[in-house]
N, CA, C and O atoms as a GROMACS GRO file, in nm:
protein
  520
    1UNK      N    1   1.960   0.424  -4.246
    1UNK     CA    2   1.932   0.395  -4.106
    1UNK      C    3   2.046   0.435  -4.014
    1UNK      O    4   2.029   0.434  -3.892
    2UNK      N    5   2.161   0.471  -4.067
    2UNK     CA    6   2.274   0.506  -3.981
    2UNK      C    7   2.247   0.629  -3.894
    2UNK      O    8   2.306   0.643  -3.788
    3UNK      N    9   2.160   0.715  -3.938
    3UNK     CA   10   2.129   0.835  -3.862
    3UNK      C   11   2.005   0.820  -3.775
    3UNK      O   12   1.960   0.916  -3.713
    4UNK      N   13   1.950   0.700  -3.770
    4UNK     CA   14   1.828   0.676  -3.693
    4UNK      C   15   1.856   0.686  -3.543
    4UNK      O   16   1.968   0.665  -3.496
    5UNK      N   17   1.752   0.718  -3.472
    5UNK     CA   18   1.756   0.716  -3.326
    5UNK      C   19   1.663   0.604  -3.282
    5UNK      O   20   1.550   0.593  -3.331
    6UNK      N   21   1.709   0.523  -3.190
    6UNK     CA   22   1.630   0.410  -3.139
    6UNK      C   23   1.557   0.450  -3.013
    6UNK      O   24   1.617   0.499  -2.918
    7UNK      N   25   1.426   0.430  -3.013
    7UNK     CA   26   1.346   0.448  -2.892
    7UNK      C   27   1.286   0.313  -2.858
    7UNK      O   28   1.218   0.252  -2.940
    8UNK      N   29   1.311   0.268  -2.737
    8UNK     CA   30   1.251   0.146  -2.687
    8UNK      C   31   1.137   0.190  -2.596
    8UNK      O   32   1.159   0.256  -2.494
    9UNK      N   33   1.015   0.154  -2.632
    9UNK     CA   34   0.897   0.198  -2.557
    9UNK      C   35   0.826   0.078  -2.497
    9UNK      O   36   0.814  -0.027  -2.561
   10UNK      N   37   0.780   0.094  -2.374
   10UNK     CA   38   0.700  -0.011  -2.313
   10UNK      C   39   0.606   0.047  -2.210
   10UNK      O   40   0.635   0.150  -2.149
   11UNK      N   41   0.493  -0.020  -2.192
   11UNK     CA   42   0.396   0.027  -2.095
   11UNK      C   43   0.433  -0.017  -1.954
   11UNK      O   44   0.510  -0.111  -1.934
   12UNK      N   45   0.378   0.052  -1.860
   12UNK     CA   46   0.399   0.020  -1.718
   12UNK      C   47   0.278   0.063  -1.638
   12UNK      O   48   0.206   0.156  -1.676
   13UNK      N   49   0.256  -0.004  -1.528
   13UNK     CA   50   0.154   0.038  -1.432
   13UNK      C   51   0.216   0.126  -1.323
   13UNK      O   52   0.146   0.173  -1.234
   14UNK      N   53   0.346   0.148  -1.330
   14UNK     CA   54   0.422   0.216  -1.226
   14UNK      C   55   0.505   0.330  -1.284
   14UNK      O   56   0.626   0.337  -1.259
   15UNK      N   57   0.444   0.418  -1.359
   15UNK     CA   58   0.519   0.519  -1.436
   15UNK      C   59   0.616   0.602  -1.352
   15UNK      O   60   0.733   0.609  -1.387
   16UNK      N   61   0.573   0.666  -1.244
   16UNK     CA   62   0.671   0.747  -1.169
   16UNK      C   63   0.784   0.664  -1.109
   16UNK      O   64   0.900   0.704  -1.115
   17UNK      N   65   0.751   0.549  -1.053
   17UNK     CA   66   0.852   0.466  -0.987
   17UNK      C   67   0.950   0.406  -1.086
   17UNK      O   68   1.071   0.406  -1.062
   18UNK      N   69   0.900   0.355  -1.198
   18UNK     CA   70   0.988   0.290  -1.295
   18UNK      C   71   1.080   0.393  -1.360
   18UNK      O   72   1.197   0.366  -1.385
   19UNK      N   73   1.027   0.512  -1.386
   19UNK     CA   74   1.109   0.619  -1.443
   19UNK      C   75   1.223   0.653  -1.348
   19UNK      O   76   1.338   0.664  -1.391
   20UNK      N   77   1.193   0.669  -1.221
   20UNK     CA   78   1.296   0.705  -1.123
   20UNK      C   79   1.400   0.595  -1.109
   20UNK      O   80   1.519   0.625  -1.095
   21UNK      N   81   1.358   0.469  -1.113
   21UNK     CA   82   1.454   0.358  -1.105
   21UNK      C   83   1.558   0.366  -1.216
   21UNK      O   84   1.678   0.353  -1.191
   22UNK      N   85   1.513   0.387  -1.338
   22UNK     CA   86   1.604   0.390  -1.452
   22UNK      C   87   1.689   0.517  -1.453
   22UNK      O   88   1.806   0.512  -1.491
   23UNK      N   89   1.632   0.628  -1.412
   23UNK     CA   90   1.710   0.751  -1.403
   23UNK      C   91   1.824   0.733  -1.302
   23UNK      O   92   1.938   0.768  -1.330
   24UNK      N   93   1.792   0.677  -1.186
   24UNK     CA   94   1.893   0.659  -1.081
   24UNK      C   95   1.991   0.546  -1.114
   24UNK      O   96   2.111   0.561  -1.095
   25UNK      N   97   1.940   0.434  -1.162
   25UNK     CA   98   2.024   0.317  -1.184
   25UNK      C   99   2.117   0.329  -1.302
   25UNK      O  100   2.228   0.276  -1.300
   26UNK      N  101   2.074   0.398  -1.407
   26UNK     CA  102   2.152   0.406  -1.530
   26UNK      C  103   2.203   0.547  -1.561
   26UNK      O  104   2.253   0.573  -1.670
   27UNK      N  105   2.188   0.637  -1.465
   27UNK     CA  106   2.230   0.777  -1.485
   27UNK      C  107   2.160   0.842  -1.602
   27UNK      O  108   2.216   0.928  -1.668
   28UNK      N  109   2.037   0.801  -1.628
   28UNK     CA  110   1.958   0.864  -1.733
   28UNK      C  111   1.902   0.996  -1.680
   28UNK      O  112   1.903   1.022  -1.560
   29UNK      N  113   1.856   1.077  -1.771
   29UNK     CA  114   1.784   1.197  -1.733
   29UNK      C  115   1.652   1.201  -1.809
   29UNK      O  116   1.635   1.136  -1.912
   30UNK      N  117   1.559   1.276  -1.755
   30UNK     CA  118   1.430   1.292  -1.822
   30UNK      C  119   1.450   1.383  -1.943
   30UNK      O  120   1.494   1.497  -1.928
   31UNK      N  121   1.418   1.332  -2.061
   31UNK     CA  122   1.434   1.409  -2.184
   31UNK      C  123   1.305   1.479  -2.222
   31UNK      O  124   1.308   1.590  -2.274
   32UNK      N  125   1.192   1.413  -2.197
   32UNK     CA  126   1.061   1.475  -2.222
   32UNK      C  127   0.955   1.392  -2.151
   32UNK      O  128   0.980   1.281  -2.105
   33UNK      N  129   0.838   1.450  -2.144
   33UNK     CA  130   0.724   1.379  -2.084
   33UNK      C  131   0.597   1.431  -2.147
   33UNK      O  132   0.595   1.538  -2.209
   34UNK      N  133   0.491   1.355  -2.129
   34UNK     CA  134   0.360   1.399  -2.176
   34UNK      C  135   0.254   1.346  -2.082
   34UNK      O  136   0.271   1.244  -2.015
   35UNK      N  137   0.143   1.418  -2.080
   35UNK     CA  138   0.033   1.384  -1.989
   35UNK      C  139  -0.098   1.389  -2.065
   35UNK      O  140  -0.129   1.486  -2.134
   36UNK      N  141  -0.175   1.282  -2.052
   36UNK     CA  142  -0.307   1.270  -2.113
   36UNK      C  143  -0.305   1.300  -2.263
   36UNK      O  144  -0.389   1.375  -2.314
   37UNK      N  145  -0.209   1.241  -2.332
   37UNK     CA  146  -0.207   1.247  -2.478
   37UNK      C  147  -0.295   1.133  -2.528
   37UNK      O  148  -0.250   1.019  -2.539
   38UNK      N  149  -0.421   1.164  -2.557
   38UNK     CA  150  -0.521   1.063  -2.594
   38UNK      C  151  -0.529   0.952  -2.489
   38UNK      O  152  -0.547   0.835  -2.523
   39UNK      N  153  -0.517   0.990  -2.361
   39UNK     CA  154  -0.528   0.895  -2.251
   39UNK      C  155  -0.396   0.833  -2.208
   39UNK      O  156  -0.394   0.750  -2.117
   40UNK      N  157  -0.288   0.871  -2.272
   40UNK     CA  158  -0.156   0.817  -2.238
   40UNK      C  159  -0.071   0.921  -2.165
   40UNK      O  160  -0.069   1.038  -2.202
   41UNK      N  161  -0.001   0.875  -2.063
   41UNK     CA  162   0.101   0.953  -1.996
   41UNK      C  163   0.234   0.887  -2.027
   41UNK      O  164   0.240   0.766  -2.047
   42UNK      N  165   0.342   0.964  -2.031
   42UNK     CA  166   0.470   0.902  -2.061
   42UNK      C  167   0.589   0.984  -2.019
   42UNK      O  168   0.582   1.104  -1.997
   43UNK      N  169   0.700   0.913  -2.009
   43UNK     CA  170   0.830   0.972  -1.977
   43UNK      C  171   0.932   0.917  -2.077
   43UNK      O  172   0.937   0.796  -2.101
   44UNK      N  173   1.011   1.005  -2.135
   44UNK     CA  174   1.120   0.965  -2.223
   44UNK      C  175   1.249   0.996  -2.148
   44UNK      O  176   1.271   1.110  -2.105
   45UNK      N  177   1.334   0.895  -2.134
   45UNK     CA  178   1.458   0.910  -2.057
   45UNK      C  179   1.577   0.859  -2.138
   45UNK      O  180   1.561   0.778  -2.229
   46UNK      N  181   1.692   0.907  -2.104
   46UNK     CA  182   1.813   0.861  -2.171
   46UNK      C  183   1.930   0.951  -2.137
   46UNK      O  184   1.924   1.027  -2.041
   47UNK      N  185   2.034   0.941  -2.215
   47UNK     CA  186   2.150   1.027  -2.203
   47UNK      C  187   2.142   1.130  -2.316
   47UNK      O  188   2.139   1.094  -2.433
   48UNK      N  189   2.140   1.256  -2.279
   48UNK     CA  190   2.127   1.363  -2.377
   48UNK      C  191   2.235   1.348  -2.485
   48UNK      O  192   2.353   1.333  -2.454
   49UNK      N  193   2.194   1.353  -2.610
   49UNK     CA  194   2.287   1.344  -2.720
   49UNK      C  195   2.313   1.202  -2.768
   49UNK      O  196   2.378   1.182  -2.871
   50UNK      N  197   2.263   1.102  -2.696
   50UNK     CA  198   2.284   0.964  -2.740
   50UNK      C  199   2.183   0.930  -2.849
   50UNK      O  200   2.086   1.003  -2.870
   51UNK      N  201   2.204   0.821  -2.918
   51UNK     CA  202   2.118   0.782  -3.029
   51UNK      C  203   2.015   0.679  -2.987
   51UNK      O  204   1.957   0.611  -3.071
   52UNK      N  205   1.991   0.666  -2.856
   52UNK     CA  206   1.888   0.576  -2.805
   52UNK      C  207   1.826   0.640  -2.681
   52UNK      O  208   1.889   0.720  -2.612
   53UNK      N  209   1.703   0.604  -2.655
   53UNK     CA  210   1.638   0.642  -2.530
   53UNK      C  211   1.524   0.547  -2.502
   53UNK      O  212   1.483   0.470  -2.589
   54UNK      N  213   1.474   0.552  -2.381
   54UNK     CA  214   1.362   0.468  -2.338
   54UNK      C  215   1.240   0.555  -2.318
   54UNK      O  216   1.248   0.671  -2.278
   55UNK      N  217   1.126   0.494  -2.346
   55UNK     CA  218   0.998   0.562  -2.320
   55UNK      C  219   0.911   0.467  -2.239
   55UNK      O  220   0.887   0.353  -2.280
   56UNK      N  221   0.865   0.514  -2.125
   56UNK     CA  222   0.769   0.440  -2.045
   56UNK      C  223   0.635   0.510  -2.057
   56UNK      O  224   0.626   0.633  -2.047
   57UNK      N  225   0.530   0.432  -2.079
   57UNK     CA  226   0.397   0.489  -2.096
   57UNK      C  227   0.297   0.420  -2.002
   57UNK      O  228   0.316   0.307  -1.959
   58UNK      N  229   0.192   0.493  -1.973
   58UNK     CA  230   0.079   0.436  -1.901
   58UNK      C  231  -0.050   0.485  -1.967
   58UNK      O  232  -0.071   0.605  -1.983
   59UNK      N  233  -0.134   0.391  -2.005
   59UNK     CA  234  -0.264   0.424  -2.063
   59UNK      C  235  -0.364   0.430  -1.949
   59UNK      O  236  -0.391   0.329  -1.884
   60UNK      N  237  -0.417   0.546  -1.925
   60UNK     CA  238  -0.509   0.567  -1.813
   60UNK      C  239  -0.626   0.468  -1.821
   60UNK      O  240  -0.688   0.449  -1.926
   61UNK      N  241  -0.654   0.406  -1.707
   61UNK     CA  242  -0.766   0.313  -1.700
   61UNK      C  243  -0.733   0.171  -1.743
   61UNK      O  244  -0.820   0.084  -1.741
   62UNK      N  245  -0.609   0.145  -1.782
   62UNK     CA  246  -0.572   0.010  -1.823
   62UNK      C  247  -0.466  -0.046  -1.729
   62UNK      O  248  -0.400   0.028  -1.655
   63UNK      N  249  -0.451  -0.176  -1.734
   63UNK     CA  250  -0.349  -0.245  -1.653
   63UNK      C  251  -0.270  -0.335  -1.747
   63UNK      O  252  -0.328  -0.412  -1.823
   64UNK      N  253  -0.136  -0.326  -1.741
   64UNK     CA  254  -0.053  -0.407  -1.830
   64UNK      C  255   0.013  -0.525  -1.759
   64UNK      O  256   0.050  -0.622  -1.824
   65UNK      N  257   0.030  -0.519  -1.628
   65UNK     CA  258   0.090  -0.630  -1.555
   65UNK      C  259   0.241  -0.638  -1.570
   65UNK      O  260   0.307  -0.539  -1.604
   66UNK      N  261   0.294  -0.756  -1.546
   66UNK     CA  262   0.439  -0.779  -1.542
   66UNK      C  263   0.494  -0.817  -1.680
   66UNK      O  264   0.418  -0.840  -1.774
   67UNK      N  265   0.625  -0.823  -1.688
   67UNK     CA  266   0.694  -0.864  -1.811
   67UNK      C  267   0.647  -1.003  -1.852
   67UNK      O  268   0.623  -1.088  -1.766
   68UNK      N  269   0.633  -1.027  -1.982
   68UNK     CA  270   0.581  -1.156  -2.027
   68UNK      C  271   0.678  -1.273  -2.007
   68UNK      O  272   0.633  -1.387  -1.992
   69UNK      N  273   0.809  -1.248  -2.006
   69UNK     CA  274   0.906  -1.355  -1.982
   69UNK      C  275   1.025  -1.299  -1.906
   69UNK      O  276   1.038  -1.177  -1.890
   70UNK      N  277   1.111  -1.388  -1.860
   70UNK     CA  278   1.234  -1.347  -1.791
   70UNK      C  279   1.346  -1.317  -1.889
   70UNK      O  280   1.457  -1.283  -1.847
   71UNK      N  281   1.319  -1.328  -2.018
   71UNK     CA  282   1.423  -1.306  -2.118
   71UNK      C  283   1.400  -1.178  -2.197
   71UNK      O  284   1.458  -1.161  -2.305
   72UNK      N  285   1.318  -1.087  -2.145
   72UNK     CA  286   1.304  -0.953  -2.204
   72UNK      C  287   1.412  -0.866  -2.141
   72UNK      O  288   1.403  -0.830  -2.023
   73UNK      N  289   1.514  -0.832  -2.218
   73UNK     CA  290   1.634  -0.768  -2.164
   73UNK      C  291   1.670  -0.639  -2.233
   73UNK      O  292   1.647  -0.620  -2.353
   74UNK      N  293   1.728  -0.550  -2.156
   74UNK     CA  294   1.811  -0.442  -2.207
   74UNK      C  295   1.951  -0.476  -2.161
   74UNK      O  296   1.970  -0.511  -2.044
   75UNK      N  297   2.049  -0.467  -2.249
   75UNK     CA  298   2.186  -0.502  -2.214
   75UNK      C  299   2.275  -0.380  -2.235
   75UNK      O  300   2.274  -0.318  -2.341
   76UNK      N  301   2.351  -0.347  -2.132
   76UNK     CA  302   2.446  -0.237  -2.139
   76UNK      C  303   2.586  -0.292  -2.115
   76UNK      O  304   2.610  -0.360  -2.015
   77UNK      N  305   2.677  -0.264  -2.207
   77UNK     CA  306   2.815  -0.309  -2.198
   77UNK      C  307   2.897  -0.198  -2.131
   77UNK      O  308   2.903  -0.086  -2.180
   78UNK      N  309   2.958  -0.232  -2.019
   78UNK     CA  310   3.037  -0.137  -1.943
   78UNK      C  311   3.180  -0.192  -1.935
   78UNK      O  312   3.205  -0.285  -1.858
   79UNK      N  313   3.274  -0.136  -2.011
   79UNK     CA  314   3.412  -0.184  -2.001
   79UNK      C  315   3.476  -0.131  -1.872
   79UNK      O  316   3.450  -0.018  -1.831
   80UNK      N  317   3.558  -0.212  -1.812
   80UNK     CA  318   3.628  -0.169  -1.692
   80UNK      C  319   3.560  -0.219  -1.566
   80UNK      O  320   3.443  -0.190  -1.541
   81UNK      N  321   3.633  -0.295  -1.488
   81UNK     CA  322   3.579  -0.357  -1.367
   81UNK      C  323   3.523  -0.256  -1.267
   81UNK      O  324   3.415  -0.276  -1.212
   82UNK      N  325   3.596  -0.147  -1.244
   82UNK     CA  326   3.553  -0.048  -1.145
   82UNK      C  327   3.423   0.020  -1.188
   82UNK      O  328   3.331   0.034  -1.107
   83UNK      N  329   3.415   0.063  -1.313
   83UNK     CA  330   3.292   0.127  -1.363
   83UNK      C  331   3.175   0.029  -1.360
   83UNK      O  332   3.063   0.066  -1.326
   84UNK      N  333   3.202  -0.095  -1.396
   84UNK     CA  334   3.098  -0.198  -1.396
   84UNK      C  335   3.047  -0.222  -1.254
   84UNK      O  336   2.926  -0.225  -1.232
   85UNK      N  337   3.138  -0.238  -1.158
   85UNK     CA  338   3.098  -0.263  -1.019
   85UNK      C  339   3.018  -0.145  -0.963
   85UNK      O  340   2.921  -0.164  -0.890
   86UNK      N  341   3.061  -0.023  -0.998
   86UNK     CA  342   2.988   0.096  -0.954
   86UNK      C  343   2.847   0.099  -1.011
   86UNK      O  344   2.752   0.131  -0.940
   87UNK      N  345   2.834   0.065  -1.139
   87UNK     CA  346   2.702   0.065  -1.203
   87UNK      C  347   2.612  -0.041  -1.138
   87UNK      O  348   2.494  -0.015  -1.113
   88UNK      N  349   2.666  -0.159  -1.111
   88UNK     CA  350   2.587  -0.264  -1.045
   88UNK      C  351   2.537  -0.217  -0.909
   88UNK      O  352   2.422  -0.241  -0.873
   89UNK      N  353   2.622  -0.150  -0.834
   89UNK     CA  354   2.581  -0.098  -0.703
   89UNK      C  355   2.473   0.007  -0.718
   89UNK      O  356   2.378   0.011  -0.640
   90UNK      N  357   2.486   0.093  -0.818
   90UNK     CA  358   2.386   0.197  -0.842
   90UNK      C  359   2.250   0.136  -0.877
   90UNK      O  360   2.146   0.188  -0.838
   91UNK      N  361   2.252   0.024  -0.951
   91UNK     CA  362   2.127  -0.044  -0.986
   91UNK      C  363   2.055  -0.090  -0.859
   91UNK      O  364   1.934  -0.073  -0.845
   92UNK      N  365   2.131  -0.150  -0.767
   92UNK     CA  366   2.072  -0.196  -0.642
   92UNK      C  367   2.017  -0.079  -0.560
   92UNK      O  368   1.907  -0.087  -0.506
   93UNK      N  369   2.093   0.027  -0.552
   93UNK     CA  370   2.050   0.146  -0.477
   93UNK      C  371   1.925   0.208  -0.537
   93UNK      O  372   1.846   0.270  -0.466
   94UNK      N  373   1.907   0.192  -0.669
   94UNK     CA  374   1.789   0.249  -0.737
   94UNK      C  375   1.665   0.164  -0.718
   94UNK      O  376   1.555   0.206  -0.756
   95UNK      N  377   1.679   0.044  -0.661
   95UNK     CA  378   1.562  -0.040  -0.635
   95UNK      C  379   1.552  -0.163  -0.723
   95UNK      O  380   1.459  -0.242  -0.705
   96UNK      N  381   1.643  -0.180  -0.817
   96UNK     CA  382   1.646  -0.305  -0.894
   96UNK      C  383   1.689  -0.417  -0.802
   96UNK      O  384   1.758  -0.393  -0.702
   97UNK      N  385   1.650  -0.539  -0.833
   97UNK     CA  386   1.699  -0.652  -0.755
   97UNK      C  387   1.782  -0.742  -0.844
   97UNK      O  388   1.748  -0.766  -0.960
   98UNK      N  389   1.891  -0.792  -0.788
   98UNK     CA  390   1.980  -0.883  -0.861
   98UNK      C  391   1.912  -1.018  -0.872
   98UNK      O  392   1.859  -1.070  -0.774
   99UNK      N  393   1.912  -1.074  -0.994
   99UNK     CA  394   1.851  -1.205  -1.020
   99UNK      C  395   1.947  -1.288  -1.105
   99UNK      O  396   2.034  -1.235  -1.173
  100UNK      N  397   1.928  -1.419  -1.100
  100UNK     CA  398   2.003  -1.506  -1.190
  100UNK      C  399   1.948  -1.487  -1.331
  100UNK      O  400   1.828  -1.473  -1.350
  101UNK      N  401   2.036  -1.486  -1.429
  101UNK     CA  402   1.993  -1.469  -1.567
  101UNK      C  403   1.915  -1.591  -1.614
  101UNK      O  404   1.947  -1.704  -1.577
  102UNK      N  405   1.815  -1.569  -1.694
  102UNK     CA  406   1.740  -1.679  -1.756
  102UNK      C  407   1.831  -1.754  -1.853
  102UNK      O  408   1.833  -1.877  -1.856
  103UNK      N  409   1.907  -1.678  -1.932
  103UNK     CA  410   2.008  -1.734  -2.022
  103UNK      C  411   2.141  -1.720  -1.948
  103UNK      O  412   2.190  -1.609  -1.930
  104UNK      N  413   2.198  -1.829  -1.905
  104UNK     CA  414   2.317  -1.827  -1.820
  104UNK      C  415   2.437  -1.759  -1.884
  104UNK      O  416   2.533  -1.726  -1.815
  105UNK      N  417   2.434  -1.736  -2.014
  105UNK     CA  418   2.540  -1.663  -2.083
  105UNK      C  419   2.565  -1.529  -2.014
  105UNK      O  420   2.680  -1.487  -1.999
  106UNK      N  421   2.459  -1.462  -1.972
  106UNK     CA  422   2.472  -1.328  -1.915
  106UNK      C  423   2.535  -1.328  -1.777
  106UNK      O  424   2.581  -1.224  -1.730
  107UNK      N  425   2.540  -1.445  -1.711
  107UNK     CA  426   2.604  -1.453  -1.580
  107UNK      C  427   2.756  -1.468  -1.589
  107UNK      O  428   2.825  -1.453  -1.488
  108UNK      N  429   2.809  -1.499  -1.707
  108UNK     CA  430   2.953  -1.522  -1.723
  108UNK      C  431   3.032  -1.394  -1.696
  108UNK      O  432   3.130  -1.398  -1.622
  109UNK      N  433   2.991  -1.283  -1.755
  109UNK     CA  434   3.064  -1.157  -1.738
  109UNK      C  435   2.971  -1.042  -1.705
  109UNK      O  436   3.001  -0.927  -1.735
  110UNK      N  437   2.859  -1.073  -1.643
  110UNK     CA  438   2.764  -0.967  -1.614
  110UNK      C  439   2.676  -0.997  -1.495
  110UNK      O  440   2.685  -1.104  -1.434
  111UNK      N  441   2.591  -0.903  -1.465
  111UNK     CA  442   2.490  -0.918  -1.360
  111UNK      C  443   2.355  -0.880  -1.422
  111UNK      O  444   2.346  -0.788  -1.503
  112UNK      N  445   2.252  -0.951  -1.381
  112UNK     CA  446   2.118  -0.924  -1.430
  112UNK      C  447   2.035  -0.865  -1.316
  112UNK      O  448   2.040  -0.913  -1.203
  113UNK      N  449   1.961  -0.761  -1.348
  113UNK     CA  450   1.879  -0.690  -1.251
  113UNK      C  451   1.735  -0.686  -1.301
  113UNK      O  452   1.711  -0.677  -1.422
  114UNK      N  453   1.640  -0.693  -1.209
  114UNK     CA  454   1.498  -0.691  -1.246
  114UNK      C  455   1.432  -0.569  -1.186
  114UNK      O  456   1.452  -0.536  -1.069
  115UNK      N  457   1.351  -0.500  -1.267
  115UNK     CA  458   1.279  -0.384  -1.217
  115UNK      C  459   1.146  -0.426  -1.155
  115UNK      O  460   1.114  -0.545  -1.152
  116UNK      N  461   1.070  -0.331  -1.106
  116UNK     CA  462   0.945  -0.363  -1.036
  116UNK      C  463   0.836  -0.417  -1.128
  116UNK      O  464   0.735  -0.469  -1.081
  117UNK      N  465   0.856  -0.405  -1.259
  117UNK     CA  466   0.762  -0.462  -1.356
  117UNK      C  467   0.804  -0.601  -1.403
  117UNK      O  468   0.733  -0.664  -1.481
  118UNK      N  469   0.919  -0.648  -1.356
  118UNK     CA  470   0.967  -0.780  -1.397
  118UNK      C  471   1.055  -0.779  -1.521
  118UNK      O  472   1.101  -0.884  -1.565
  119UNK      N  473   1.080  -0.661  -1.578
  119UNK     CA  474   1.171  -0.651  -1.692
  119UNK      C  475   1.314  -0.649  -1.641
  119UNK      O  476   1.342  -0.607  -1.528
  120UNK      N  477   1.405  -0.696  -1.725
  120UNK     CA  478   1.542  -0.715  -1.680
  120UNK      C  479   1.642  -0.630  -1.757
  120UNK      O  480   1.625  -0.599  -1.874
  121UNK      N  481   1.747  -0.594  -1.684
  121UNK     CA  482   1.858  -0.518  -1.739
  121UNK      C  483   1.986  -0.594  -1.706
  121UNK      O  484   2.008  -0.632  -1.591
  122UNK      N  485   2.068  -0.617  -1.806
  122UNK     CA  486   2.198  -0.681  -1.787
  122UNK      C  487   2.305  -0.574  -1.792
  122UNK      O  488   2.310  -0.493  -1.885
  123UNK      N  489   2.391  -0.574  -1.692
  123UNK     CA  490   2.509  -0.489  -1.693
  123UNK      C  491   2.626  -0.582  -1.720
  123UNK      O  492   2.669  -0.658  -1.633
  124UNK      N  493   2.677  -0.575  -1.841
  124UNK     CA  494   2.781  -0.666  -1.889
  124UNK      C  495   2.917  -0.600  -1.870
  124UNK      O  496   2.938  -0.486  -1.911
  125UNK      N  497   3.010  -0.670  -1.807
  125UNK     CA  498   3.143  -0.617  -1.781
  125UNK      C  499   3.235  -0.648  -1.898
  125UNK      O  500   3.323  -0.734  -1.888
  126UNK      N  501   3.215  -0.577  -2.008
  126UNK     CA  502   3.299  -0.596  -2.126
  126UNK      C  503   3.262  -0.491  -2.229
  126UNK      O  504   3.164  -0.419  -2.215
  127UNK      N  505   3.343  -0.484  -2.332
  127UNK     CA  506   3.308  -0.403  -2.448
  127UNK      C  507   3.228  -0.492  -2.542
  127UNK      O  508   3.249  -0.613  -2.547
  128UNK      N  509   3.138  -0.432  -2.615
  128UNK     CA  510   3.061  -0.509  -2.712
  128UNK      C  511   3.152  -0.548  -2.826
  128UNK      O  512   3.228  -0.466  -2.878
  129UNK      N  513   3.145  -0.673  -2.864
  129UNK     CA  514   3.227  -0.726  -2.974
  129UNK      C  515   3.137  -0.762  -3.090
  129UNK      O  516   3.034  -0.827  -3.072
  130UNK      N  517   3.175  -0.722  -3.208
  130UNK     CA  518   3.098  -0.759  -3.328
  130UNK      C  519   3.112  -0.906  -3.357
  130UNK      O  520   3.054  -0.956  -3.453
   0.00000   0.00000   0.00000
C-alpha cells in the first residue's frame, strides 16, 4: 500500500462551483474530467505529482443534498504561521465560509471552513505529528 494513491470522491449538486472553490482555495488544479460516463460527470483535482486527489461527481438527474454531518472533514496541515494565514485567507476568497469546528480540537490550532455543500475543510497551523 505504500505506493497507493488516495482518491477521495464525493457527489455534489454543484459540480462547477465546488470544483472552482477547491481549485482556488487549496491551489489545486484540474487533473482530469469526464462527462456523461454512464450518466456521471466529474472533476478530479489536486496537486500534480501528489499521492492524493479529490474527485467531485454529479449523477445526472439525481440530487444528493448537503453533507450528512458537520464532522465530515478534510484536514490539511500547514506549518508556518504566514503560510497558514495566507491559506485561510485564500479559502475565504474562494467562497468557503469560516465556521466553528464541531470537534473543538480543530479550533485550538486551526480554522474550519465550510463549502457550499456543507462539507468542511480544516486548515491546521502545524505539522502533522505521528
